[in-house]
C-alpha positions in Angstrom: 93.5 -40.5 23.0 92.7 -44.2 25.2 91.7 -47.0 23.6 88.6 -48.6 25.4 88.4 -52.6 25.0 85.3 -54.3 24.2 84.7 -58.1 24.4 82.5 -59.5 21.4 82.3 -63.1 22.4 80.9 -65.6 19.8 79.2 -68.5 21.3 79.2 -71.6 18.7 79.5 -75.3 18.1 79.8 -77.1 14.9 81.8 -76.9 11.6 78.8 -75.7 9.6 78.2 -73.0 12.1 81.7 -71.9 12.2 82.0 -71.6 8.3 78.7 -70.2 7.3 77.9 -67.9 10.3 80.9 -67.1 12.6 83.8 -66.5 9.8 81.9 -63.9 8.1 80.6 -61.9 11.1 84.1 -62.1 12.6 85.7 -61.2 9.3 83.2 -57.8 9.2 83.7 -57.0 12.8 87.8 -57.2 12.4 87.5 -54.7 9.7 86.0 -52.3 12.7 88.9 -52.6 15.0 90.6 -49.4 16.3 87.7 -47.5 14.7 85.5 -44.6 16.3 81.9 -45.3 17.9 80.4 -41.7 18.4 83.6 -40.0 19.6 85.3 -42.8 21.2 87.7 -45.1 19.8 87.4 -48.9 20.8 89.0 -52.0 20.1 86.9 -55.2 20.0 88.7 -58.3 22.0 87.1 -60.8 19.7 86.6 -64.4 21.6 84.9 -67.4 20.5 83.6 -70.1 23.2 82.7 -73.4 22.0 80.0 -75.2 23.5 79.1 -78.8 24.5 77.5 -80.2 21.3 76.9 -83.9 20.3 77.1 -82.1 16.7 80.4 -81.0 16.9 83.4 -82.8 15.3 85.9 -82.4 18.3 88.1 -80.4 16.0 86.3 -77.2 15.8 88.9 -75.8 18.4 91.9 -76.1 16.1 89.9 -75.2 12.3 89.0 -71.9 14.5 92.0 -71.4 16.2 94.1 -71.5 12.6 91.7 -68.5 11.0 94.0 -66.6 13.5 91.1 -63.9 13.7 90.5 -64.6 17.7 92.2 -62.9 20.7 91.1 -66.2 22.7 89.2 -69.5 21.5 88.1 -71.7 24.4 87.5 -75.5 23.6 83.9 -76.8 24.6 85.4 -79.2 27.3 86.4 -76.3 29.5 82.7 -74.7 28.7 82.0 -75.5 32.7 85.7 -74.2 33.7 84.8 -70.8 31.8 81.5 -70.6 34.1 83.1 -71.4 37.3 86.2 -69.2 36.8 86.3 -67.0 33.9 89.5 -65.4 35.0 91.5 -68.6 34.5 91.2 -68.0 30.8 92.9 -64.6 31.2 91.2 -61.0 32.0 87.9 -60.3 30.4 87.4 -56.5 29.8 84.5 -55.1 31.9 81.9 -54.5 29.2 80.9 -56.6 26.6 78.4 -58.5 24.1 78.0 -62.4 23.9 76.8 -63.5 20.5 75.0 -66.8 20.0 76.0 -68.4 16.4 75.4 -71.8 17.2 74.8 -74.5 19.7 72.1 -74.0 22.5 71.0 -70.6 22.8 70.9 -71.0 26.9 74.5 -71.5 26.8 75.0 -67.8 25.6 72.5 -66.7 27.9 74.4 -68.4 31.0 77.9 -67.0 29.7 76.3 -63.6 29.3 75.3 -63.2 32.6 78.2 -65.0 34.0 80.2 -62.3 32.6 77.9 -59.6 33.2 77.5 -58.8 29.2 74.5 -58.2 26.8 73.4 -60.7 25.1 72.5 -61.2 21.2 70.6 -64.1 19.8 70.8 -64.8 16.0 67.4 -67.0 15.8 67.5 -69.2 12.3 64.2 -70.7 13.5 63.0 -69.7 17.1 64.8 -67.5 20.0 64.2 -69.8 22.8 64.8 -67.7 25.8 63.5 -64.1 24.7 62.8 -63.2 28.4 66.7 -63.6 29.4 68.1 -62.4 25.9 68.8 -58.2 25.6 68.5 -58.8 21.7 67.2 -61.0 19.1 68.5 -60.9 15.7 65.9 -62.8 13.4 66.2 -64.5 10.2 63.1 -63.7 9.1 59.5 -62.6 10.1 58.7 -66.0 10.5 60.9 -66.1 13.4 59.7 -62.8 15.1 55.9 -64.1 15.1 56.8 -66.8 17.3 58.4 -64.6 19.8 55.9 -63.8 22.8 54.3 -60.3 21.8 55.5 -58.6 25.3 59.1 -59.5 24.0 58.9 -58.9 20.4 60.5 -55.2 20.9 63.5 -57.1 21.4 63.4 -58.4 17.8 65.2 -57.3 14.6 65.1 -59.0 11.6 68.6 -59.0 9.9 68.0 -62.4 7.3 69.9 -65.1 6.5 73.8 -65.2 7.3 73.7 -68.2 4.9 72.6 -66.1 2.0 75.6 -64.3 2.2 78.1 -66.7 1.2 80.5 -65.2 -0.7 81.6 -67.1 -4.1 85.2 -66.5 -5.2 85.9 -66.2 -8.8 84.3 -69.0 -11.0 86.7 -72.1 -11.1 86.2 -73.8 -14.4 86.8 -77.9 -14.1 89.2 -79.1 -16.8 86.7 -81.5 -18.5 83.4 -79.1 -18.7 82.2 -81.7 -21.0 81.6 -84.1 -17.7 79.1 -84.1 -15.4 80.2 -83.6 -11.4 78.1 -85.1 -8.5 79.6 -84.0 -4.8 79.7 -86.7 -2.3 79.6 -85.7 1.3 79.8 -88.3 3.5 80.0 -86.6 7.0 82.4 -85.2 9.1 81.9 -86.7 12.3 83.8 -90.5 13.0 80.1 -91.7 13.6 78.5 -90.6 10.2 82.0 -91.6 8.5 82.0 -94.9 9.6 78.9 -95.5 7.5 79.4 -92.6 4.9 82.5 -94.0 3.7 81.8 -97.4 2.6 78.1 -96.8 1.7 79.2 -93.3 -0.5 82.3 -95.5 -2.0 79.7 -98.0 -2.9 77.5 -95.6 -4.7 80.3 -94.1 -6.7 81.3 -97.6 -8.0 77.9 -98.2 -9.0 77.3 -94.9 -11.1 80.5 -95.2 -12.5 80.1 -98.6 -14.2 77.1 -97.3 -16.3 78.3 -93.6 -16.8 82.1 -92.8 -18.1 81.0 -89.0 -18.1 80.4 -88.6 -14.4 83.3 -87.3 -12.3 82.8 -87.2 -8.4 84.0 -84.8 -6.0 84.4 -84.9 -2.1 85.2 -81.8 -0.6 87.3 -82.9 2.9 85.7 -81.6 6.0 88.5 -79.7 7.8 87.9 -82.0 11.2 88.6 -85.0 8.9 91.4 -86.4 6.5 92.4 -88.9 3.7 93.4 -91.3 6.5 90.3 -91.2 8.2 88.7 -92.3 4.9 91.3 -95.4 4.4 90.4 -96.4 8.2 86.9 -96.6 7.4 86.9 -98.5 4.8 89.1 -101.1 6.0 88.4 -104.2 8.1 88.9 -101.9 11.2 85.4 -100.4 10.6 82.8 -103.4 11.1 80.4 -101.7 9.3 82.6 -102.0 6.0 81.9 -105.8 5.8 78.3 -104.9 4.4 79.9 -103.3 1.4 82.2 -104.3 -1.7 83.9 -101.1 -2.4 87.4 -100.7 -0.9 89.9 -97.8 -2.0 92.7 -99.1 -3.5 94.7 -96.3 -3.7 95.2 -92.5 -2.4 97.3 -90.3 -5.0 98.2 -87.0 -4.2 97.5 -84.6 -6.9 100.1 -81.6 -8.0 99.3 -78.6 -10.0 95.6 -79.5 -9.5 92.4 -78.1 -8.8 91.9 -81.0 -6.4 94.5 -82.1 -3.4 94.2 -85.8 -3.7 92.6 -88.3 -5.8 90.6 -91.7 -4.4 90.8 -94.8 -6.7 88.6 -97.7 -5.7 89.1 -101.6 -6.2 86.8 -101.0 -9.1 88.7 -98.3 -10.7 86.5 -95.1 -9.9 87.9 -92.1 -9.3 87.1 -89.8 -6.8 88.8 -86.4 -6.5 89.1 -85.1 -3.1 89.6 -81.1 -2.4 90.6 -79.8 1.2 89.8 -76.1 0.5 86.8 -75.4 3.0 84.3 -73.9 2.1 84.7 -74.3 -1.5 81.4 -73.5 -2.5 82.8 -72.0 -6.0 83.7 -75.7 -6.5 80.7 -77.4 -5.6 78.7 -74.6 -7.9 80.0 -76.5 -10.7 78.4 -80.0 -9.7 75.2 -81.0 -11.2 74.0 -82.9 -8.1 75.0 -83.6 -4.7 74.7 -86.7 -2.4 74.7 -86.0 1.3 74.1 -87.5 4.8 71.6 -85.3 7.2 73.2 -82.5 8.6 74.2 -78.7 8.8 75.8 -79.7 5.0 72.5 -79.5 3.7 71.6 -75.9 4.8 75.0 -75.0 2.9 74.2 -76.8 -0.1 70.8 -75.3 -0.4 72.4 -71.7 0.4 74.2 -72.1 -3.1 71.3 -74.0 -4.7 72.9 -77.2 -5.1 70.5 -80.2 -5.8 70.9 -83.0 -3.6 70.0 -86.5 -2.2 69.9 -86.7 1.4 70.4 -90.2 2.7 70.2 -91.8 5.9 70.6 -95.7 6.0 68.8 -96.7 8.9 70.4 -100.2 8.9 73.2 -99.0 10.8 71.0 -96.7 13.5 73.1 -98.4 16.3 76.0 -96.1 15.4 74.1 -93.8 18.0 76.7 -90.9 18.6 75.8 -89.4 15.1 72.3 -88.2 16.5 72.0 -85.0 17.4 70.7 -83.9 21.0 70.1 -86.1 23.7 70.1 -89.4 21.5 73.5 -88.7 20.5 74.8 -88.3 24.3 73.1 -91.4 26.1 73.5 -93.6 22.6 77.0 -94.0 23.4 75.9 -96.0 26.4 76.1 -99.9 25.0 73.9 -101.0 27.1 70.7 -98.8 25.7 72.3 -98.4 22.4 69.9 -101.1 21.1 66.9 -100.2 22.5 67.1 -96.8 21.6 67.6 -98.3 17.8 64.3 -99.6 18.1 62.8 -96.3 19.9 63.7 -94.2 17.2 62.8 -96.5 14.5 59.0 -97.0 15.7 59.0 -93.1 16.9 61.4 -90.5 15.7 61.1 -91.4 12.3 57.1 -91.2 12.2 57.4 -88.2 14.4 60.1 -86.2 12.0 58.6 -85.8 8.5 61.7 -84.0 7.4 65.5 -84.3 8.2 67.1 -81.9 6.1 67.3 -78.2 6.1 65.1 -77.3 3.0 62.6 -79.7 3.5 62.2 -78.8 7.2 62.2 -75.0 6.1 59.7 -75.5 3.6 57.4 -77.7 5.1 57.7 -80.2 2.0 59.6 -82.0 -0.1 62.0 -79.5 -1.8 64.7 -82.1 -2.3 64.3 -85.7 -2.1 65.3 -87.6 1.4 65.8 -91.2 1.4 65.5 -92.3 4.8 65.2 -96.3 5.8 66.7 -99.4 4.6 68.3 -98.1 1.8 71.4 -99.6 -0.3 73.8 -97.7 -2.6 72.5 -99.4 -5.5 69.0 -97.4 -5.3 70.4 -94.0 -4.3 73.0 -94.5 -7.9 69.9 -95.3 -9.9 68.0 -92.3 -8.4 71.2 -90.1 -8.8 71.6 -91.4 -12.6 68.0 -90.3 -13.5 68.3 -87.1 -11.6 71.5 -85.7 -13.6 70.1 -86.6 -17.0 66.9 -84.5 -16.1 68.0 -81.1 -16.6 64.4 -79.8 -15.9 64.1 -81.9 -12.9 67.3 -80.5 -11.2 66.4 -76.9 -12.5 63.2 -77.0 -10.3 65.1 -78.0 -7.4 67.4 -75.0 -7.7 64.2 -72.5 -8.4 62.6 -73.8 -5.2 65.8 -74.0 -3.2 66.3 -70.1 -4.0 63.1 -69.3 -2.9 63.9 -70.7 0.8 66.6 -68.4 1.5 66.3 -65.3 3.4 67.5 -61.5 2.5 71.2 -61.2 2.1 73.1 -58.5 3.7 72.6 -60.2 7.1 76.4 -60.0 7.9 76.3 -56.4 7.7 73.0 -55.9 9.4 74.0 -58.0 12.1 77.7 -56.5 12.7 75.6 -53.3 12.5 73.7 -54.5 15.6 76.6 -55.5 17.7 78.1 -51.9 17.0 74.7 -50.2 18.2 74.7 -52.2 20.9 78.1 -51.4 21.9 77.6 -47.5 21.3 75.0 -48.1 24.3 77.5 -50.0 26.4 80.5 -47.7 25.6 
């Protein structure tokens, strides 16, 4: 029997979406290759199209390609070329589905129309173009209620993809008597230039008063230890505002961690390159993190966190989302935008982290403003000594997640669409 090839084109953007949405769904789809739909055998041509997004790091292509699960991966910079002339990227099966799993929903709809494929939109918050998409895979009933009534028939509630984060066998640290704080200074250069010097100083302040606390940094796949050295050096103009520096980075052998940073004040910070490393993070009592998709990942494993955004460095505008991140790269408008954001965006946006936005109330502490590492260190010390407070945060985080099983349900939804077009 001749195998029928059908394209499943995943549209996505940043590192958070790739690791928590795209990877588990694609792994599930790959298990179904060369199987039967009805009485017909089919073969999935699974492809990834990265789309333009100011949240992206620029290294998503390399990360996704290294998984060896896609027949084709296209760079975000070539998205318009793909729209104009798909054939320049190779042969495209006559039938297929475009599945939105990150970025701007409009790009996936536009691509589906161009290729003549059907479209499935995974909607975590809202389905923005219900009139043009074929199927909406909603995280929960709240998303479905926001869809206009005449398009609601397209909506299927599948649950929360992040609730399906699978932890490997529990990893035990060598020093269980110690407490662990995870530091997440960011994955993009624009965030790292603030995050590295700021977070190094937080660690030094905490270590100065507590010898029973260890620090770990899960190194994002889109960065490396060399960038850590660069951003704490005089080559980074922001580093002059902070006194903590890296004395050396030592490679570790036969260890759970890959390297250890030793600061100029003799604080040790352990680096782990495995991504994702949720089973390691679950051993931590607290995380200190920047704003971004990482707050959703931490919430998914119920890890209490302090979310920080030092607004004294807002002139580093390329770290911002959306249009601010794009036009903020223009030097002449940078200072003006900084002023506008300080007076408008922070008044308009009550919350900046995923759990607080989702709950519409403060579930985890956010520290936005002209904050200092010493202030954050003091708060972290208080929280990590207050087990009941941390336990309450964990409980509240667990209530925010949708139903699990979403990966399987989305896969089933994709197969059902294939049945209709096969």
